[in-house]
C-alpha positions in Angstrom: -67.6 -147.7 -132.5 -66.4 -146.4 -129.1 -63.4 -148.5 -127.8 -62.5 -148.6 -124.2 -59.3 -150.5 -122.9 -59.0 -151.0 -119.1 -55.9 -152.4 -117.7 -55.4 -153.6 -114.3 -51.8 -153.3 -112.9 -52.2 -156.7 -110.9 -48.4 -156.9 -110.5 -45.2 -154.4 -110.9 -43.7 -154.4 -114.3 -40.3 -156.1 -114.6 -37.2 -153.7 -115.5 -36.8 -155.1 -118.9 -40.4 -154.8 -119.7 -40.5 -151.3 -118.3 -37.3 -150.6 -120.6 -39.0 -152.1 -123.4 -42.3 -150.1 -123.4 -40.1 -146.8 -122.4 -38.5 -147.6 -125.9 -41.9 -147.1 -127.5 -42.6 -143.6 -126.5 -41.4 -140.1 -127.5 -38.4 -138.5 -125.8 -40.5 -135.9 -124.3 -42.5 -138.6 -122.5 -39.4 -140.4 -121.4 -38.2 -137.1 -119.9 -41.4 -136.7 -118.2 -41.6 -140.1 -116.8 -38.1 -140.0 -115.4 -39.0 -136.9 -113.2 -41.3 -139.0 -111.1 -40.3 -139.6 -107.6 -42.5 -142.7 -107.2 -42.0 -145.9 -109.5 -45.9 -146.3 -109.1 -46.4 -142.8 -110.6 -43.9 -143.5 -113.5 -45.5 -147.0 -114.3 -48.9 -145.8 -114.7 -47.9 -142.8 -116.9 -46.0 -145.3 -119.2 -48.9 -147.8 -119.4 -51.5 -145.0 -120.1 -49.2 -143.7 -123.1 -48.5 -147.3 -124.6 -52.1 -148.3 -124.0 -53.2 -145.3 -126.1 -50.4 -146.1 -128.9 -51.8 -149.6 -128.9 -55.4 -148.5 -129.2 -54.7 -146.3 -132.2 -52.5 -148.5 -134.1 -55.0 -151.4 -133.6 -58.0 -149.1 -134.7 -56.3 -147.4 -137.6 -53.9 -150.3 -138.8 -50.9 -148.0 -138.7 -47.3 -148.4 -136.8 -46.5 -146.8 -133.7 -43.5 -145.1 -135.2 -45.7 -143.1 -137.4 -47.9 -141.7 -134.8 -47.3 -137.9 -133.8 -48.6 -136.5 -130.9 -49.0 -133.0 -129.5 -51.1 -130.8 -127.3 -54.1 -128.5 -128.0 -54.2 -124.8 -126.9 -55.3 -125.9 -123.4 -52.7 -128.6 -122.8 -54.8 -131.8 -123.6 -52.9 -134.6 -125.5 -53.9 -134.9 -129.2 -53.1 -137.2 -132.0 -51.7 -135.0 -135.0 -51.0 -137.6 -137.3 -53.2 -139.7 -138.4 -55.6 -137.1 -137.7 -58.8 -139.0 -137.8 -59.2 -140.4 -134.2 -59.6 -138.8 -130.7 -58.4 -140.4 -127.5 -58.0 -139.7 -123.7 -56.4 -141.5 -120.9 -57.0 -141.8 -117.1 -55.4 -143.8 -114.2 -56.0 -144.1 -110.6 -54.5 -146.6 -108.1 -54.1 -149.8 -109.8 -56.1 -148.9 -113.0 -55.4 -147.4 -116.3 -57.9 -146.6 -118.9 -58.0 -145.2 -122.5 -60.8 -144.4 -124.7 -60.9 -143.8 -128.5 -63.5 -142.5 -130.8 -63.9 -140.5 -134.1 -65.2 -137.6 -132.1 -64.2 -135.7 -128.9 -64.1 -138.0 -125.9 -62.9 -138.0 -122.4 -62.6 -140.6 -119.7 -62.0 -140.5 -115.8 -61.4 -143.4 -113.7 -61.2 -142.9 -109.8 -60.7 -145.3 -106.8 -63.5 -144.7 -104.2 -61.8 -143.7 -100.8 -63.1 -141.4 -97.9 -63.1 -137.8 -98.7 -64.5 -134.7 -97.2 -67.7 -133.7 -98.7 -66.5 -130.1 -98.2 -64.9 -130.9 -101.9 -68.2 -131.2 -103.3 -69.6 -128.0 -101.6 -66.6 -126.2 -103.4 -66.5 -128.0 -106.9 -70.1 -129.1 -107.3 -72.8 -127.0 -109.0 -75.7 -126.2 -106.2 -77.9 -128.6 -107.8 -75.3 -131.5 -107.7 -74.2 -130.4 -104.2 -78.0 -130.8 -103.0 -78.6 -133.9 -104.9 -75.5 -135.4 -103.0 -76.7 -134.3 -99.6 -80.1 -136.0 -100.3 -78.4 -139.4 -100.7 -78.6 -142.2 -98.0 -75.5 -142.0 -95.8 -74.3 -145.4 -96.9 -74.3 -144.7 -100.6 -73.3 -140.9 -100.4 -69.7 -141.5 -101.0 -70.3 -143.8 -104.2 -72.6 -141.0 -105.5 -70.0 -138.3 -104.9 -67.6 -140.4 -107.1 -70.1 -141.1 -109.9 -70.7 -137.4 -110.3 -67.0 -136.5 -110.1 -66.0 -138.9 -112.8 -68.9 -137.7 -115.1 -67.7 -134.2 -114.6 -64.3 -135.0 -115.2 -64.9 -136.6 -118.2 -67.0 -134.0 -119.5 -64.2 -131.3 -119.5 -61.7 -133.8 -120.8 -64.0 -134.3 -123.7 -64.4 -130.6 -124.2 -60.7 -130.4 -124.3 -60.3 -127.4 -122.4 -59.3 -128.6 -118.9 -59.8 -126.4 -115.8 -60.5 -123.4 -117.9 -64.0 -124.6 -117.5 -64.8 -124.4 -113.6 -66.1 -127.6 -112.2 -69.1 -125.9 -110.5 -70.1 -123.9 -113.7 -72.2 -126.9 -115.2 -74.5 -129.7 -113.6 -74.2 -133.4 -114.5 -77.9 -134.7 -113.9 -78.4 -138.5 -113.5 -82.2 -139.2 -114.0 -83.2 -142.9 -114.4 -80.8 -144.2 -117.0 -80.3 -140.8 -118.5 -77.3 -138.7 -117.9 -77.1 -134.9 -119.0 -74.6 -132.1 -118.7 -76.4 -128.8 -118.4 -74.7 -125.5 -118.9 -76.8 -122.5 -117.9 -80.3 -123.8 -118.8 -79.0 -125.6 -121.7 -78.4 -129.4 -122.1 -75.3 -130.1 -124.2 -75.2 -132.8 -126.9 -72.7 -135.1 -125.1 -73.3 -138.7 -124.2 -72.1 -140.5 -121.2 -71.2 -144.1 -120.2 -70.5 -145.3 -116.5 -69.7 -148.4 -114.9 -67.8 -149.9 -112.0 -64.6 -151.9 -112.4 -64.7 -153.0 -108.9 -66.8 -152.3 -105.7 -64.5 -149.4 -105.3 -63.5 -148.3 -108.6 -65.7 -146.2 -111.0 -65.0 -144.8 -114.5 -67.2 -142.5 -116.7 -67.1 -141.8 -120.5 -68.1 -138.5 -122.1 -68.4 -138.3 -125.9 -70.1 -136.8 -128.8 -70.8 -140.0 -130.5 -74.1 -141.8 -129.8 -72.1 -145.2 -130.4 -71.9 -148.4 -128.6 -69.1 -149.1 -126.0 -66.8 -151.8 -126.7 -64.8 -152.5 -123.5 -61.7 -154.5 -123.4 -60.0 -155.8 -120.1 -56.4 -156.8 -119.5 -54.2 -157.6 -116.8 -50.3 -156.9 -117.3 -49.6 -160.4 -118.8 -52.4 -159.9 -121.3 -51.3 -156.4 -122.1 -47.6 -157.5 -122.9 -48.7 -160.3 -125.1 -51.0 -157.7 -127.2 -48.3 -155.0 -127.5 -45.6 -157.0 -128.5 -46.9 -157.5 -132.0 -48.1 -154.1 -132.2 -46.4 -151.2 -130.4 -43.1 -152.8 -130.2 -42.8 -153.0 -134.0 
């Protein structure tokens, strides 16, 4: 089963709650969070980390204190112990997301906002860029973000970050099928994509052909859940 947790930050976290969540993460993470200049960025980063911890504890029936995290050779965060689960985190605007699976997995969430399509010319493959240009003007921006999140989720699932150039592969959307093409070969990955709001889209890429179970929370629901899991 693929579990996707979606958290909407519908209010600012109170200081005592922020400090309580901060006590649940590693010293290295605390240091990284302290370096953010904007509280909104620190809040998103902290919530993402705790969301992942909750998801893993809930899935595996383990305690937060027993989780050991690290990074792979490309810098992607991974769970070292217990070692039987993969996870990935993404956040944008007021949204934080985490996905867990038994196999490689990646997620990307993006708030849709105006951009220059020069970005697509630079980072999309030729086929993707031509497909974008063929879209009706009123849906072109939405289409851009659909492709962008699919591409980001794929490189995150691969776990190699930007060592994989974004224009070195093609995401192809045909009817209800989404495929990633490298050279002339379709890779064995599966995609899920949905909208959280009219201007928020997310995509998941995984090696598992499993059903996707989505859990949606606001801040109040989130604290109610984690108090009996991560705080212990």
